C-alpha positions in Angstrom: -32.5 -149.1 275.1 -35.9 -150.6 275.0 -39.6 -149.3 274.1 -42.4 -149.4 276.2 -44.6 -149.8 273.1 -42.6 -152.9 271.4 -39.5 -154.6 271.0 -36.9 -154.8 268.2 -38.2 -157.0 265.1 -36.7 -160.1 264.9 -35.5 -162.0 261.7 -35.8 -158.8 259.3 -34.3 -159.0 256.1 -31.3 -156.5 255.5 -33.5 -155.5 252.0 -35.5 -154.5 254.7 -33.7 -152.7 257.5 -32.1 -150.4 255.2 -35.4 -148.9 254.1 -35.6 -146.4 257.2 -32.3 -145.3 256.1 -33.3 -144.8 252.8 -37.1 -143.1 253.5 -36.7 -141.8 256.9 -39.7 -140.3 256.8 -43.4 -142.0 256.5 -45.0 -139.9 254.1 -42.2 -141.1 251.5 -42.9 -144.4 252.2 -46.6 -144.4 251.3 -48.4 -146.8 249.6 -52.0 -146.9 248.8 -54.6 -149.2 248.2 -58.3 -149.5 247.7 -61.0 -152.1 248.1 -65.1 -151.8 247.5 -66.3 -154.6 249.5 -69.9 -156.7 249.2 -71.5 -156.0 252.8 -74.8 -157.8 251.9 -74.6 -160.6 253.9 -72.6 -158.3 256.3 -75.8 -156.2 256.3 -77.9 -159.0 256.8 -75.8 -160.2 260.0 -75.9 -156.6 261.2 -79.6 -156.1 261.4 -80.2 -159.3 263.0 -77.6 -158.5 265.8 -79.6 -155.1 266.1 -82.5 -156.9 266.7 -81.6 -158.3 269.9 -78.5 -156.2 271.2 -78.8 -153.1 273.4 -76.2 -151.9 271.3 -76.5 -150.5 267.8 -73.7 -151.2 265.4 -72.8 -150.7 261.7 -70.3 -152.0 259.2 -68.2 -149.2 261.0 -68.1 -151.5 263.8 -67.4 -154.7 261.7 -64.9 -153.0 259.9 -63.0 -151.9 263.2 -63.0 -155.6 264.5 -62.1 -157.2 261.5 -59.1 -155.2 261.2 -58.0 -155.4 265.0 -58.6 -159.4 264.6 -55.7 -159.3 261.1 -53.5 -157.1 262.9 -53.4 -160.2 265.9 -53.6 -162.8 263.2 -50.6 -161.0 260.7 -48.3 -159.5 263.6 -46.0 -158.6 261.0 -48.4 -156.1 259.8 -48.4 -154.9 263.6 -45.0 -152.7 263.4 -43.6 -149.4 263.2 -40.5 -147.5 262.7 -39.1 -145.2 264.8 -35.0 -144.1 265.0 -34.5 -146.3 261.6 -35.1 -149.4 263.6 -38.4 -151.9 262.6 -40.2 -152.6 266.1 -42.8 -155.1 266.9 -45.8 -153.0 268.9 -46.7 -154.9 272.0 -50.6 -155.4 272.1 -53.0 -153.8 269.1 -53.6 -150.3 269.8 -56.3 -148.8 267.1 -57.2 -144.8 267.2 -60.2 -143.7 265.5 -61.9 -140.2 265.5 -65.3 -139.1 267.5 -67.7 -136.0 266.8 -68.7 -134.4 269.7 -71.9 -134.0 267.9 -72.7 -133.3 263.7 -72.1 -130.0 263.5 -69.5 -127.7 262.1 -68.3 -126.3 264.8 -68.5 -129.8 267.2 -64.7 -130.6 268.2 -63.3 -133.9 267.2 -62.4 -136.3 269.8 -59.4 -139.0 269.6 -60.1 -142.5 270.9 -57.0 -144.9 271.5 -58.0 -148.1 272.6 -56.1 -151.7 272.9 -58.1 -154.8 271.0 -57.6 -158.0 272.7 -57.1 -161.2 271.1 -59.7 -162.5 271.7 -62.5 -160.4 273.1 -65.9 -161.3 271.7 -67.4 -159.0 269.9 -70.2 -158.2 271.6 -67.9 -157.4 274.5 -66.1 -155.2 271.9 -68.9 -153.3 271.6 -70.5 -152.8 274.8 -66.8 -151.6 275.6 -66.7 -149.2 272.5 -70.0 -147.3 273.5 -68.8 -146.7 276.9 -65.0 -145.7 275.5 -67.3 -143.0 272.6 -69.6 -142.1 275.4 -66.9 -140.3 277.2 -65.1 -139.2 274.1 -68.5 -136.9 273.6 -68.8 -135.9 277.0 -67.5 -132.8 278.1 -64.3 -134.9 280.2 -61.0 -134.0 279.4 -58.5 -136.6 278.3 -55.3 -136.7 278.8 -54.5 -135.5 275.4 -56.7 -133.1 276.3 -54.8 -131.5 279.5 -51.5 -132.0 278.2 -52.6 -130.0 275.3 -54.7 -127.1 277.4 -51.4 -127.2 279.4 -48.9 -126.9 276.1 -51.0 -123.9 274.6 -50.0 -121.8 277.8 -47.0 -121.1 276.5 -45.9 -119.0 273.0 -45.4 -121.0 270.0 -41.4 -121.7 269.7 -41.9 -122.7 273.2 -44.4 -125.1 272.0 -42.9 -126.0 268.8 -39.2 -126.3 270.9 -40.3 -129.0 272.9 -42.6 -131.3 270.0 -38.9 -131.5 268.5 -37.2 -132.7 271.8 -40.3 -134.8 272.5 -39.9 -136.7 268.7 -35.7 -136.5 269.4 -36.3 -138.2 272.4 -38.7 -140.6 271.1 -36.2 -142.2 267.7 -33.6 -142.5 270.4 -36.2 -144.7 272.5 -36.0 -141.9 276.0 -39.3 -140.4 275.8 -41.1 -141.3 279.1 -44.0 -142.8 278.8 -45.7 -140.4 280.2 -45.4 -138.3 277.7 -46.2 -140.3 274.9 -48.1 -143.2 276.2 -51.7 -141.8 275.7 -50.5 -140.5 272.4 -53.4 -141.5 269.9 -51.0 -141.3 266.8 -48.9 -144.1 268.6 -51.1 -146.8 267.2 -51.1 -150.2 265.1 -53.4 -148.2 263.1 -55.8 -145.1 262.6 -59.3 -145.6 261.3 -61.5 -142.6 259.8 -65.0 -143.5 259.5 -66.3 -141.1 256.8 -69.3 -143.0 256.0 -71.0 -141.3 259.2 -70.7 -138.1 257.4 -72.5 -140.1 254.3 -69.3 -139.5 252.1 -67.0 -141.8 250.3 -63.6 -143.1 252.1 -60.6 -140.9 250.9 -56.7 -141.5 251.1 -54.7 -140.4 253.7 -51.4 -139.1 254.8 -49.5 -140.9 257.4 -48.6 -138.5 260.5 -44.8 -138.2 261.1 -45.3 -137.4 264.6 -46.0 -141.2 266.6 -45.4 -144.2 264.9 -48.4 -145.0 263.4 -47.9 -147.1 260.1 -51.4 -147.5 258.6 -54.9 -145.4 257.9 -57.7 -146.5 256.8 -60.7 -144.4 255.8 -64.2 -146.5 255.6 -67.0 -144.8 253.1 -70.5 -144.9 253.1 -72.4 -148.2 252.5 -74.2 -148.0 248.9 -75.5 -149.9 245.6 -72.5 -149.9 243.6 -72.2 -152.4 240.3 -70.2 -155.5 240.9 -70.0 -158.6 238.7 -71.9 -161.9 240.4 -72.1 -164.6 238.7 -70.2 -163.4 235.4 -73.5 -160.7 235.5 -72.8 -157.0 236.5 -75.5 -156.4 239.2 -76.0 -153.1 241.9 -75.0 -155.1 245.1 -74.4 -153.2 248.7 -71.0 -152.6 249.0 -68.3 -150.2 251.1 -65.3 -148.9 250.1 -62.1 -148.7 252.3 -58.7 -146.8 251.5 -55.5 -147.9 252.6 -52.8 -145.7 253.6 -49.6 -147.8 254.7 -46.0 -147.7 255.5 -44.4 -149.8 253.2 -40.9 -150.1 255.4 -42.2 -152.6 258.1 -43.6 -155.2 255.6 -43.4 -156.3 251.9 -46.7 -155.6 249.9 -47.0 -159.3 249.4 -47.8 -160.2 253.1 -49.7 -156.6 253.4 -51.7 -157.4 250.3 -52.7 -161.1 252.0 -53.3 -159.3 255.1 -56.0 -156.9 253.5 -57.9 -160.1 251.7 -58.2 -161.1 255.7 -59.7 -157.9 256.2 -62.3 -158.3 253.4 -63.1 -162.1 253.9 -64.1 -160.9 257.7 -65.9 -157.5 257.1 -68.0 -159.8 254.0 -68.9 -162.8 256.5 -69.2 -161.6 260.3 -71.4 -164.8 261.0 -68.4 -166.6 261.0 -66.7 -165.0 263.3 -67.9 -162.7 265.3 -71.2 -164.0 266.3 -70.1 -164.8 269.9 
């Protein structure tokens, strides 16, 4: 039986097909990686873009679009494991958290969004502003409504329900109505820790859902970097990745991460439109 969110990946070598049997859980399959990316040119481009745009952007927007573009260009990164089978995801779906306000008690809302392959940057930014405004409003999302309904029941019933849904999902029997809007069913989950003025942090992968990639983005600040053989302070940003190695090998992943760095360093080359 097929899945609504992906198809069984083709031409997967046997040594990779066996990995979900040897490592059935995501958190025993994590590989961690860190990047420090020079964003001097990117910051200049962002300032220029903001001079003529109705919507102000930051390095988070560039990084988000760069990751989505890389997932389209490097489709084997856009896979997931379910029921000990490797699937190729349909579409690029990215989830990220939005604080309703910068207050300790403010709730966190999750945005899950599909990124088109050739979506212009300006169109993406305008659409993202709408998504964020909805997330910060008092409007209830589908997930909010589902959780409100779930918590009418005692804890043992909730736990049993979650286990049933996960068991159905592993057998490709979970209905789309139950998991189709779940933010943990995504190509990547991104956390913008820079908005909190802190550095990036390594994050676990959720066993619930099928997300194989978690990226945290830290604050933009000057760090010592080597330029033309000299150590100088350069404006830079730190990204940290948590990656499910079962979906693809390290060589493919490393080249994909380098591609993300290339895109973030020079947005003028690809997202001027």
